C-alpha positions as CSV (number, residue, x, y, z in Angstrom):
1,X,-26.8,-23.4,4.6
2,X,-27.7,-26.8,3.2
3,X,-30.6,-28.7,4.6
4,X,-29.3,-31.6,6.7
5,X,-29.4,-34.9,4.8
6,X,-30.1,-33.2,1.5
7,X,-27.3,-33.4,-1.1
8,X,-26.7,-30.3,-3.1
9,X,-26.1,-30.8,-6.8
10,X,-23.1,-29.2,-8.4
11,X,-24.1,-27.0,-11.4
12,X,-23.4,-28.4,-14.8
13,X,-20.3,-26.6,-16.0
14,X,-21.1,-26.8,-19.7
15,X,-24.0,-24.5,-19.1
16,X,-22.3,-22.0,-16.8
17,X,-21.7,-19.5,-19.6
18,X,-25.3,-19.5,-20.7
19,X,-26.5,-19.4,-17.1
20,X,-24.5,-16.3,-16.2
21,X,-24.1,-14.7,-19.6
22,X,-20.3,-14.5,-19.1
23,X,-17.9,-13.9,-22.0
24,X,-15.2,-16.5,-21.5
25,X,-13.3,-19.1,-23.4
26,X,-15.0,-21.9,-21.6
27,X,-15.5,-23.7,-18.3
28,X,-14.0,-26.9,-17.0
29,X,-13.3,-29.0,-14.0
30,X,-9.7,-28.4,-13.2
31,X,-7.3,-30.7,-11.3
32,X,-5.8,-29.1,-8.2
33,X,-2.2,-29.6,-9.3
34,X,0.9,-27.6,-10.2
35,X,-0.7,-26.3,-13.4
36,X,-2.9,-24.1,-11.3
37,X,-0.9,-21.2,-10.0
38,X,-1.7,-18.1,-7.9
39,X,-1.8,-14.6,-9.3
40,X,1.7,-13.1,-9.4
41,X,2.2,-10.8,-6.4
42,X,-1.3,-11.5,-5.1
43,X,-1.8,-8.6,-2.7
44,X,-4.5,-10.1,-0.5
45,X,-4.1,-12.4,2.5
46,X,-5.6,-15.9,2.4
47,X,-8.1,-17.0,5.0
48,X,-6.7,-18.3,8.3
49,X,-8.0,-19.8,11.5
50,X,-11.7,-20.2,12.0
51,X,-12.6,-18.5,8.7
52,X,-10.5,-21.0,6.7
53,X,-11.8,-24.0,8.8
54,X,-15.4,-22.9,8.0
55,X,-14.7,-22.8,4.3
56,X,-13.0,-26.2,4.4
57,X,-16.0,-27.8,6.2
58,X,-18.4,-26.2,3.7
59,X,-16.5,-27.5,0.7
60,X,-16.4,-31.0,2.3
61,X,-20.2,-31.0,2.5
62,X,-21.2,-29.0,-0.5
63,X,-18.3,-28.7,-2.9
64,X,-17.3,-25.4,-4.5
65,X,-20.6,-23.8,-5.7
66,X,-19.2,-20.7,-7.3
67,X,-16.5,-21.5,-10.0
68,X,-13.1,-19.9,-9.7
69,X,-11.9,-17.7,-12.5
70,X,-8.5,-18.4,-14.1
71,X,-6.7,-17.1,-17.2
72,X,-4.6,-19.2,-19.6
73,X,-1.0,-18.1,-19.6
74,X,1.5,-18.4,-22.5
75,X,3.3,-21.1,-20.4
76,X,0.2,-23.3,-20.5
77,X,-0.4,-22.8,-16.8
78,X,-3.7,-21.5,-15.4
79,X,-3.4,-18.4,-13.2
80,X,-6.0,-17.9,-10.5
81,X,-7.7,-14.5,-10.7
82,X,-10.7,-15.2,-8.4
83,X,-10.8,-18.0,-5.9
84,X,-7.4,-18.3,-4.1
85,X,-9.2,-19.1,-0.9
86,X,-11.5,-21.7,-2.6
87,X,-8.5,-23.4,-4.1
88,X,-6.6,-23.5,-0.8
89,X,-9.6,-24.7,1.2
90,X,-10.4,-27.4,-1.5
91,X,-6.9,-28.8,-1.2
92,X,-7.2,-28.9,2.6
93,X,-10.6,-30.6,2.2
94,X,-9.0,-33.3,0.2
95,X,-10.7,-32.4,-3.1
96,X,-9.0,-33.4,-6.4
97,X,-10.6,-30.9,-8.7
98,X,-12.5,-27.6,-8.7
99,X,-15.0,-25.9,-11.1
100,X,-13.5,-23.0,-13.1
101,X,-14.2,-20.4,-15.7
102,X,-11.2,-20.1,-18.1
103,X,-10.3,-16.7,-19.7
104,X,-8.1,-16.5,-22.7
105,X,-6.2,-13.5,-24.2
106,X,-6.8,-11.5,-21.0
107,X,-4.5,-8.5,-20.5
108,X,-2.6,-8.0,-17.3
109,X,-4.7,-4.9,-16.7
110,X,-8.0,-6.7,-16.9
111,X,-6.6,-9.6,-14.8
112,X,-5.7,-7.0,-12.0
113,X,-9.3,-5.8,-12.1
114,X,-10.6,-9.3,-11.6
115,X,-8.3,-9.8,-8.6
116,X,-9.1,-6.5,-7.0
117,X,-12.8,-6.5,-7.5
118,X,-13.3,-10.1,-6.3
119,X,-11.9,-9.1,-3.0
120,X,-13.9,-5.8,-2.8
121,X,-17.1,-7.8,-3.4
122,X,-16.3,-10.4,-0.8
123,X,-15.4,-8.0,2.1
124,X,-15.5,-4.4,3.1
125,X,-12.7,-2.0,2.1
126,X,-12.5,-0.9,5.7
127,X,-11.7,-4.5,6.8
128,X,-8.7,-4.7,4.6
129,X,-5.1,-4.4,5.8
130,X,-3.0,-1.3,5.0
131,X,-1.2,-3.2,2.2
132,X,-4.5,-4.4,0.7
133,X,-6.0,-0.9,0.7
134,X,-2.8,0.4,-1.0
135,X,-3.1,-2.2,-3.7
136,X,-6.8,-1.3,-4.4
137,X,-6.2,2.4,-4.5
138,X,-3.0,2.2,-6.6
139,X,-4.8,0.1,-9.2
140,X,-7.7,2.5,-9.4
141,X,-5.4,5.5,-9.6
142,X,-3.2,4.0,-12.3
143,X,-3.5,4.7,-16.0
144,X,-4.6,1.2,-16.7
145,X,-7.8,1.7,-14.8
146,X,-10.9,1.6,-16.9
147,X,-14.3,2.4,-15.2
148,X,-16.2,0.8,-18.1
149,X,-14.3,-2.5,-17.9
150,X,-14.5,-2.4,-14.1
151,X,-18.3,-2.1,-14.2
152,X,-18.6,-5.1,-16.6
153,X,-16.3,-7.3,-14.5
154,X,-18.1,-6.4,-11.3
155,X,-21.4,-7.3,-13.0
156,X,-19.9,-10.6,-14.1
157,X,-18.6,-11.4,-10.6
158,X,-22.0,-10.5,-9.1
159,X,-23.8,-12.8,-11.5
160,X,-21.5,-15.7,-10.5
161,X,-22.7,-15.3,-7.0
162,X,-26.3,-14.6,-7.8
163,X,-27.8,-15.6,-11.2
164,X,-30.7,-13.2,-10.7
165,X,-28.4,-10.2,-10.4
166,X,-29.4,-7.2,-12.5
167,X,-26.6,-5.0,-13.7
168,X,-28.9,-2.0,-13.5
169,X,-29.7,-2.4,-9.9
170,X,-28.2,0.0,-7.3
171,X,-26.2,-2.6,-5.4
172,X,-23.3,-2.3,-7.9
173,X,-20.6,-0.3,-6.3
174,X,-20.0,2.7,-8.5
175,X,-17.3,5.3,-8.7
176,X,-17.3,8.5,-10.6
177,X,-17.2,8.1,-14.4
178,X,-13.9,9.9,-14.6
179,X,-11.8,8.6,-11.7
180,X,-8.6,10.7,-12.0
181,X,-8.0,12.4,-8.7
182,X,-7.2,11.5,-5.1
183,X,-10.3,13.4,-4.1
184,X,-12.7,11.3,-6.1
185,X,-11.1,8.0,-5.0
186,X,-11.3,9.3,-1.4
187,X,-15.0,10.1,-1.7
188,X,-15.6,6.5,-2.9
189,X,-14.0,5.0,0.1
190,X,-14.6,7.6,2.8
191,X,-11.0,8.8,2.8
192,X,-9.4,12.2,2.8
193,X,-7.4,13.3,-0.2
194,X,-4.3,13.2,1.9
195,X,-4.9,9.7,3.1
196,X,-5.3,8.5,-0.4
197,X,-2.0,10.1,-1.3
198,X,-0.4,8.3,1.6
199,X,-1.8,4.9,0.6
200,X,-0.4,5.5,-2.9
201,X,3.0,6.0,-1.3
202,X,2.5,2.9,0.8
203,X,2.1,0.9,-2.4
204,X,5.7,1.6,-3.2
205,X,7.1,-0.3,-0.2
206,X,8.8,-3.7,-0.8
207,X,6.6,-6.7,0.2
208,X,8.5,-7.5,3.4
209,X,8.0,-3.9,4.7
210,X,4.3,-4.1,3.7
211,X,4.0,-7.3,5.7
212,X,5.6,-5.6,8.7
213,X,3.2,-2.7,8.4
214,X,0.2,-5.0,8.4
215,X,1.6,-6.9,11.4
216,X,2.1,-3.7,13.4
217,X,5.9,-3.8,13.5
218,X,5.8,-0.1,12.8
219,X,3.1,2.5,12.2
220,X,1.4,3.9,9.2
221,X,3.2,7.3,9.0
222,X,6.7,5.9,9.4
223,X,5.8,3.5,6.6
224,X,4.8,6.4,4.4
225,X,8.2,8.0,5.0
226,X,10.0,4.7,4.3
227,X,8.3,4.6,0.9
228,X,10.6,7.5,-0.3
229,X,13.6,5.2,0.1
230,X,14.6,3.2,-3.0
231,X,14.0,-0.5,-3.1
232,X,17.7,-1.3,-2.2
233,X,17.6,0.9,0.9
234,X,14.2,-0.4,1.9
235,X,15.5,-4.0,1.7
236,X,18.5,-2.9,3.9
237,X,16.1,-1.5,6.5
238,X,14.0,-4.6,6.4
239,X,17.1,-6.8,6.9
240,X,18.3,-4.7,9.8
241,X,15.0,-4.9,11.6
242,X,14.9,-8.7,11.1
243,X,18.5,-9.2,12.3
244,X,18.3,-6.9,15.3
245,X,14.6,-6.5,16.2
246,X,14.9,-2.7,16.2
247,X,11.7,-0.6,16.3
248,X,11.0,2.2,13.9
249,X,9.3,5.4,14.9
250,X,8.7,8.7,13.0
251,X,12.1,10.2,14.1
252,X,14.1,7.3,12.8
253,X,12.1,7.2,9.6
254,X,12.7,10.9,9.0
255,X,16.4,10.4,9.6
256,X,16.5,7.5,7.1
257,X,14.8,9.7,4.5
258,X,17.1,12.6,5.3
259,X,20.2,10.5,4.8
260,X,19.0,8.9,1.6
261,X,18.1,12.3,0.2
262,X,21.7,13.3,0.8
263,X,23.0,10.1,-0.7
264,X,24.7,9.1,2.6
265,X,22.6,6.1,3.4
266,X,24.3,2.7,3.7
267,X,24.0,-0.4,5.8
268,X,26.1,1.0,8.7
269,X,24.2,4.2,8.8
270,X,20.9,2.3,8.8
271,X,22.1,0.2,11.7
272,X,23.1,3.2,13.7
273,X,19.9,5.1,13.0
274,X,17.6,2.1,13.9
275,X,19.7,1.4,17.0
276,X,19.2,4.9,18.2
277,X,22.9,5.8,18.1
278,X,22.4,8.4,15.4
279,X,20.1,11.2,16.2
280,X,19.4,14.5,14.6
281,X,21.5,17.2,16.3
282,X,19.2,20.1,17.3
283,X,20.3,23.4,15.9
284,X,21.8,25.6,18.6
285,X,20.0,28.9,18.9
286,X,22.3,32.0,18.7
287,X,22.2,33.9,22.0
288,X,21.0,37.4,21.6
289,X,23.5,40.0,22.9
290,X,22.2,43.4,23.8
291,X,24.3,46.6,24.3
292,X,23.4,48.0,27.6
293,X,22.1,51.6,28.0
294,X,25.1,52.5,30.1
295,X,27.4,51.9,27.2
296,X,25.0,53.7,24.7
297,X,24.9,56.8,27.0
298,X,28.6,56.8,27.3
299,X,29.3,57.1,23.6
300,X,26.1,58.6,22.1
301,X,24.0,61.7,22.7
302,X,20.4,60.9,23.9
303,X,18.8,62.0,20.5
304,X,21.1,59.7,18.3
305,X,18.9,57.6,15.9
306,X,19.1,53.8,16.4
307,X,20.2,53.3,12.8
308,X,23.2,55.6,13.3
309,X,24.2,53.8,16.5
310,X,24.1,50.4,14.7
311,X,26.2,51.7,11.8
312,X,28.8,53.2,14.1
313,X,29.0,49.9,16.2
314,X,29.3,47.9,13.0
315,X,32.2,50.0,11.7
316,X,33.9,50.0,15.1
317,X,33.7,46.2,15.2
318,X,35.0,45.9,11.6
319,X,38.0,48.1,12.5
320,X,38.6,46.1,15.7
321,X,38.7,42.7,14.0
322,X,40.9,44.1,11.2
323,X,43.5,45.2,13.7
324,X,43.3,41.8,15.4
325,X,44.0,40.1,12.1
326,X,47.0,42.4,11.4
327,X,48.4,41.8,14.8
328,X,48.2,38.1,14.4
329,X,49.7,38.3,10.9
330,X,46.7,36.6,9.3
């Protein structure tokens, strides 16, 4: 907190690189205009309510103390990697510009690591929504993940917040050196291997369904089952829920997957499943018929083996139905 009546000085941007030891193309004061764009398909929710209001008030009093991180795009625009909330709050605070570190020639893979790790540093994994957890885990599970790059980027982000940060200290969140299995990712976040696998499925949902999951429109397990539908069918399900307000439970989700696996899923079928008009028909159990002892004693001696009795009954029935077919001219 700033001392009342004492003005905080904004850091000199020309020296930010030297101060934090960051490898970047340069720093600047950026105008808050259309040239500054959010990260494509940014998976994290922006602050709302009291949390946003507190940030706005802080920026009004002190400005933005930690520069945002952007990368220069081929279009000339600057894409935000770290600082979406600071940008949003600065606009609401009436600011015209914002301090930024500019990255050039940054790959999409590295850009994703900046986006993910910034949010992991700022808040606990356990506090994230289902869709945010899915984004984190799917990135770390993907082939583009590099533990070495991740460690370097985490260290850079830590130094931004604290110039005295030491990369060798134990506060740096570490994963195993070879992060290739659900089990290792699960150990890092306190999740079972099965839960990690489910989150990797969740990441395959279309954005509208992810939002509904986060908002509690349907549960986690039905969402996992929905992820097995292709994007077209997922969009149809989403539209049907929007238009009719239908709920989605596990039974309905299983039916949707069953129909899509059989290539029988269309808009009408989705409507009838979600409305509850289509239900899985339980398989009727075949009633067991037993031949009574009275009949057995009538035709078979007491010491006749069971196998012989079965064979004789089988042949007798075969002859009976053969005669029935002949009499009916079938």
